LONUGU-666996 format. One record per residue: y, x, z of N, C-alpha, C in turn; residue number from 1. Coordinates in steps of 0.05 Angstrom, whole numbers. Each point is the difference from the previous one (the first is absolute). Example, Ala and Ser with C-alpha at 12.3 -4.5 7.8 and 13.67 -1.06 7.14 Angstrom:
<atoms>
[atom [-114; 264; 156]; [24; -18; 0]; [24; 18; 0]; 1]
[atom [21; -7; -14]; [24; 16; 1]; [22; -15; 14]; 2]
</atoms>
This chain:
<atoms>
[atom [-2109; 2434; 466]; [-13; -17; -16]; [15; -12; -23]; 1]
[atom [-13; -1; -21]; [15; -15; -25]; [6; -27; 5]; 2]
[atom [22; -7; -10]; [9; -31; -3]; [-17; -15; -20]; 3]
[atom [-18; -19; 9]; [-16; -17; -16]; [17; -14; -24]; 4]
[atom [28; -7; 8]; [14; -12; -22]; [8; 18; -23]; 5]
[atom [-2; 28; 6]; [7; 19; -21]; [-23; 7; -18]; 6]
[atom [-23; -11; 6]; [-25; 8; -18]; [3; -18; -23]; 7]
[atom [2; 11; -23]; [0; -12; -24]; [-24; -20; -6]; 8]
[atom [4; -24; -12]; [-21; -16; -4]; [-18; 11; -24]; 9]
[atom [-23; -7; -1]; [-20; 8; -20]; [11; -12; -27]; 10]
[atom [2; 17; -19]; [9; -13; -25]; [-15; -21; -13]; 11]
[atom [13; -18; -9]; [-15; -23; -14]; [-12; 13; -25]; 12]
[atom [-24; -9; -6]; [-14; 11; -22]; [-19; 23; 5]; 13]
[atom [-2; 7; 23]; [-19; 22; 9]; [-30; -13; 0]; 14]
[atom [-9; -4; -22]; [-26; -4; -6]; [-12; 10; -28]; 15]
[atom [-24; 2; -2]; [-11; 14; -24]; [4; -19; -25]; 16]
[atom [-4; -23; 5]; [3; -20; -26]; [29; 2; -11]; 17]
[atom [20; -1; 17]; [29; -2; -7]; [8; 30; -13]; 18]
[atom [-13; 22; 11]; [3; 27; -11]; [-13; 3; -27]; 19]
[atom [-21; -14; -2]; [-13; 3; -27]; [16; -17; -22]; 20]
[atom [11; -24; 9]; [14; -18; -18]; [26; 18; -9]; 21]
[atom [14; 11; 20]; [23; 13; -5]; [-5; 27; -18]; 22]
[atom [-19; 14; 6]; [-6; 24; -14]; [-9; -8; -32]; 23]
[atom [-16; -22; -5]; [-6; -8; -26]; [24; -10; -16]; 24]
[atom [16; -14; 15]; [25; -11; -10]; [18; 22; -13]; 25]
[atom [1; 19; 19]; [19; 25; -7]; [-13; 15; -23]; 26]
[atom [-26; 5; -1]; [-13; 12; -23]; [4; -15; -27]; 27]
[atom [-1; -26; 1]; [-5; -14; -24]; [29; -12; -11]; 28]
[atom [21; 4; 16]; [25; -10; -4]; [10; 11; -27]; 29]
[atom [9; -17; -14]; [14; 6; -29]; [-24; 5; -18]; 30]
[atom [-25; -11; 2]; [-20; 7; -17]; [-16; 24; 2]; 31]
[atom [5; 13; 24]; [-12; 25; 8]; [-30; -4; 3]; 32]
[atom [-15; 24; 1]; [-27; -3; 4]; [-10; 10; 29]; 33]
[atom [-23; -3; 7]; [-9; 9; 25]; [-5; 30; -4]; 34]
[atom [16; 13; 21]; [-4; 30; 2]; [-22; 4; 20]; 35]
[atom [-23; 11; -8]; [-24; 3; 14]; [5; 20; 24]; 36]
[atom [18; 20; -4]; [3; 18; 24]; [13; -13; 21]; 37]
[atom [20; -22; -4]; [10; -15; 19]; [-20; -20; 11]; 38]
[atom [-15; -12; -15]; [-20; -18; 7]; [-19; 14; 18]; 39]
[atom [-8; 24; -3]; [-16; 15; 19]; [12; 4; 27]; 40]
[atom [27; 7; 1]; [12; 3; 26]; [-1; -24; 14]; 41]
[atom [3; -24; -14]; [-3; -27; 16]; [-27; -4; 9]; 42]
[atom [-20; 6; -16]; [-28; -3; 8]; [-6; 16; 25]; 43]
[atom [9; 25; -1]; [-4; 19; 22]; [12; -9; 27]; 44]
[atom [22; -15; -2]; [12; -11; 23]; [-13; -25; 10]; 45]
[atom [-19; -14; -13]; [-14; -24; 8]; [-14; 1; 27]; 46]
[atom [-13; 22; 7]; [-13; 0; 27]; [21; 1; 22]; 47]
[atom [23; 15; -6]; [20; -1; 20]; [10; -29; 4]; 48]
[atom [6; -13; -20]; [11; -26; -1]; [-18; -19; 16]; 49]
[atom [-27; 3; -4]; [-18; -15; 15]; [6; 2; 28]; 50]
[atom [2; 25; 13]; [6; 4; 27]; [27; -17; 6]; 51]
[atom [20; 7; -16]; [27; -13; 4]; [0; -28; 0]; 52]
[atom [-12; -11; -22]; [0; -29; -4]; [-14; -15; 24]; 53]
[atom [-21; 12; 10]; [-13; -14; 19]; [7; 3; 30]; 54]
[atom [20; 18; 3]; [12; 5; 26]; [29; -10; 1]; 55]
[atom [12; 0; -22]; [29; -11; 3]; [2; -29; -2]; 56]
[atom [-16; -13; -14]; [1; -29; 0]; [-8; -11; 26]; 57]
[atom [12; -23; 8]; [-7; -13; 25]; [-30; -9; 0]; 58]
[atom [-11; -7; -24]; [-28; -6; -3]; [-13; 21; -14]; 59]
[atom [-16; 14; 11]; [-15; 22; -17]; [-15; -10; -26]; 60]
[atom [-10; -22; 2]; [-13; -11; -23]; [20; -5; -23]; 61]
[atom [22; -8; 7]; [20; -5; -21]; [9; 28; -15]; 62]
[atom [0; 20; 19]; [6; 26; -11]; [-21; 11; -18]; 63]
[atom [-23; -4; 5]; [-23; 9; -15]; [-1; -16; -25]; 64]
[atom [6; -27; 2]; [2; -15; -26]; [22; 10; -20]; 65]
[atom [23; 8; 11]; [21; 10; -16]; [-9; 25; -14]; 66]
[atom [-12; 16; 17]; [-11; 27; -12]; [-23; -8; -20]; 67]
[atom [-17; -20; 3]; [-19; -6; -19]; [11; -10; -26]; 68]
[atom [22; -17; 0]; [13; -7; -22]; [13; 23; -18]; 69]
[atom [12; 18; 14]; [11; 25; -14]; [-25; 15; -14]; 70]
[atom [-22; 5; 15]; [-22; 13; -10]; [-11; -11; -24]; 71]
[atom [-2; -28; 2]; [-11; -16; -23]; [16; 3; -25]; 72]
[atom [28; -1; 5]; [15; 3; -23]; [-3; 27; -15]; 73]
[atom [-4; 20; 19]; [-4; 27; -12]; [-26; 0; -16]; 74]
[atom [-21; -13; 12]; [-25; -2; -16]; [3; -11; -27]; 75]
[atom [17; -22; -1]; [3; -14; -27]; [14; 20; -18]; 76]
[atom [16; 16; 10]; [16; 18; -15]; [-20; 20; -13]; 77]
[atom [-18; 11; 16]; [-21; 21; -7]; [-16; -11; -23]; 78]
[atom [-11; -27; 7]; [-15; -12; -22]; [16; -2; -25]; 79]
[atom [22; -8; 0]; [18; -1; -23]; [5; 23; -15]; 80]
[atom [5; 22; 15]; [4; 27; -11]; [-27; 7; -15]; 81]
[atom [-23; -6; 11]; [-25; 8; -10]; [-4; -16; -26]; 82]
[atom [6; -25; 2]; [-5; -16; -28]; [21; 10; -22]; 83]
[atom [20; 11; 8]; [17; 7; -19]; [-7; 31; -9]; 84]
[atom [-18; 12; 13]; [-11; 28; -7]; [18; 20; 12]; 85]
[atom [19; -8; 21]; [21; 15; 10]; [-4; 12; 27]; 86]
[atom [-26; -6; 13]; [-4; 7; 26]; [-7; 27; 2]; 87]
[atom [14; 15; 20]; [-6; 28; 0]; [-22; 7; 23]; 88]
[atom [-16; 16; -2]; [-21; 7; 19]; [11; 4; 28]; 89]
[atom [22; 13; 3]; [11; 9; 23]; [10; -28; 17]; 90]
[atom [7; -21; -16]; [9; -23; 12]; [-24; -15; 15]; 91]
[atom [-22; 2; -17]; [-24; -13; 14]; [-11; 19; 22]; 92]
[atom [3; 25; -1]; [-8; 17; 21]; [18; -6; 25]; 93]
[atom [22; -3; -3]; [21; -7; 24]; [-7; -23; 10]; 94]
[atom [-6; -21; -15]; [-9; -27; 10]; [-28; 1; 19]; 95]
[atom [-17; 19; -12]; [-23; 3; 16]; [6; 14; 27]; 96]
[atom [16; 20; 0]; [7; 15; 23]; [13; -21; 21]; 97]
[atom [19; -14; -11]; [16; -21; 16]; [-20; -21; 14]; 98]
[atom [-16; -7; -16]; [-20; -23; 11]; [-17; 13; 20]; 99]
[atom [-10; 25; -7]; [-18; 13; 21]; [16; 2; 28]; 100]
[atom [25; 9; -1]; [16; 3; 21]; [7; -26; 17]; 101]
[atom [6; -20; -14]; [3; -29; 11]; [-26; -10; 9]; 102]
[atom [-23; 6; -13]; [-28; -9; 13]; [0; 12; 25]; 103]
[atom [3; 28; 5]; [1; 13; 25]; [16; -13; 21]; 104]
[atom [23; -7; -8]; [20; -17; 19]; [-13; -25; 7]; 105]
[atom [-10; -18; -17]; [-11; -25; 5]; [-24; 3; 18]; 106]
[atom [-13; 23; -2]; [-25; 5; 15]; [8; 8; 29]; 107]
[atom [22; 12; 5]; [8; 11; 26]; [17; -20; 16]; 108]
[atom [14; -18; -12]; [17; -19; 15]; [-11; -26; 1]; 109]
[atom [3; -15; 22]; [-7; -27; 5]; [18; -19; -18]; 110]
[atom [-12; -22; -7]; [13; -19; -17]; [9; 7; -28]; 111]
[atom [-16; 19; -11]; [4; 9; -26]; [-19; -12; -21]; 112]
[atom [-17; -18; 8]; [-24; -10; -18]; [12; -11; -28]; 113]
[atom [21; -11; 1]; [14; -9; -27]; [4; 23; -17]; 114]
[atom [11; 23; 11]; [5; 21; -18]; [-25; 14; -10]; 115]
[atom [-21; 0; 15]; [-26; 12; -10]; [-9; -19; -22]; 116]
[atom [2; -27; 1]; [-9; -18; -21]; [16; 5; -24]; 117]
[atom [28; 3; 1]; [16; 3; -22]; [-5; 29; -15]; 118]
[atom [-7; 20; 14]; [-8; 25; -10]; [-27; -2; -14]; 119]
[atom [-18; -16; 9]; [-25; -3; -12]; [1; -15; -27]; 120]
[atom [17; -23; 1]; [5; -15; -22]; [13; 16; -22]; 121]
[atom [20; 20; 8]; [15; 13; -21]; [-20; 22; -13]; 122]
[atom [-16; 11; 17]; [-18; 19; -11]; [-21; -14; -21]; 123]
[atom [-9; -25; 8]; [-20; -16; -18]; [15; -4; -26]; 124]
[atom [28; -8; 3]; [16; -8; -26]; [2; 25; -16]; 125]
[atom [6; 27; 10]; [1; 21; -15]; [-26; 10; -12]; 126]
[atom [-24; -5; 16]; [-27; 7; -12]; [-2; -21; -25]; 127]
[atom [6; -22; 2]; [-5; -22; -21]; [17; 5; -23]; 128]
[atom [25; 6; 1]; [20; 0; -20]; [7; 29; -10]; 129]
[atom [-3; 19; 15]; [12; 25; -5]; [-19; 26; -2]; 130]
[atom [-17; 1; 19]; [-16; 21; 4]; [-23; 1; -24]; 131]
[atom [-14; 23; -5]; [-24; 2; -14]; [-21; -15; 12]; 132]
[atom [-21; -6; -14]; [-27; -16; 13]; [-9; 15; 24]; 133]
[atom [0; 24; 3]; [-10; 14; 23]; [18; -5; 23]; 134]
[atom [26; -10; 0]; [17; -4; 20]; [11; 22; 15]; 135]
[atom [-6; 26; -13]; [11; 26; 13]; [17; 18; -19]; 136]
[atom [3; -14; -25]; [17; 16; -20]; [17; -21; -16]; 137]
[atom [18; 12; -13]; [21; -15; -17]; [0; 16; -27]; 138]
[atom [-7; -12; -20]; [1; 14; -26]; [-16; 25; -1]; 139]
[atom [-21; 1; 14]; [-18; 23; 2]; [10; 22; 23]; 140]
[atom [20; -4; 10]; [10; 20; 20]; [-4; -13; 28]; 141]
[atom [-9; 18; 16]; [-9; -7; 30]; [28; -7; 12]; 142]
[atom [1; -20; 18]; [20; -10; 15]; [-7; 10; 29]; 143]
[atom [25; -2; 16]; [-2; 7; 28]; [-17; -20; 14]; 144]
[atom [-23; 7; 13]; [-17; -15; 17]; [0; 14; 28]; 145]
[atom [6; -17; 20]; [1; 13; 27]; [-29; 8; 9]; 146]
</atoms>
């Protein structure tokens, strides 16, 4: 049997909010811009972080709140990229896929009501500020809809 003392502690900063802050800081260091391919990778990880953040934290609600902060930061970046005319359709598609996966997680696990609310709020913000009036397209192009 493995020695419990030999088990490494969980690394500090293992939450989605801190991962987002670090990634955005790295992207924009020295006046750099947001690299949407990297942003999409981070967005794609958000459902996994929802699980990790809600199970690693001593209080699952605190973990979900950290995940929500990170997801909301990404939403603000997406809105800003749209306003600058730089948002790529694939970034929006990845966001939709990640939200659908996170929604499935929140529907399957107990104690995830806050996550479901966050996803609903994010979807409403994107419909209001980014998507075409039909809510199913961006600049005339269909977006991923589960």
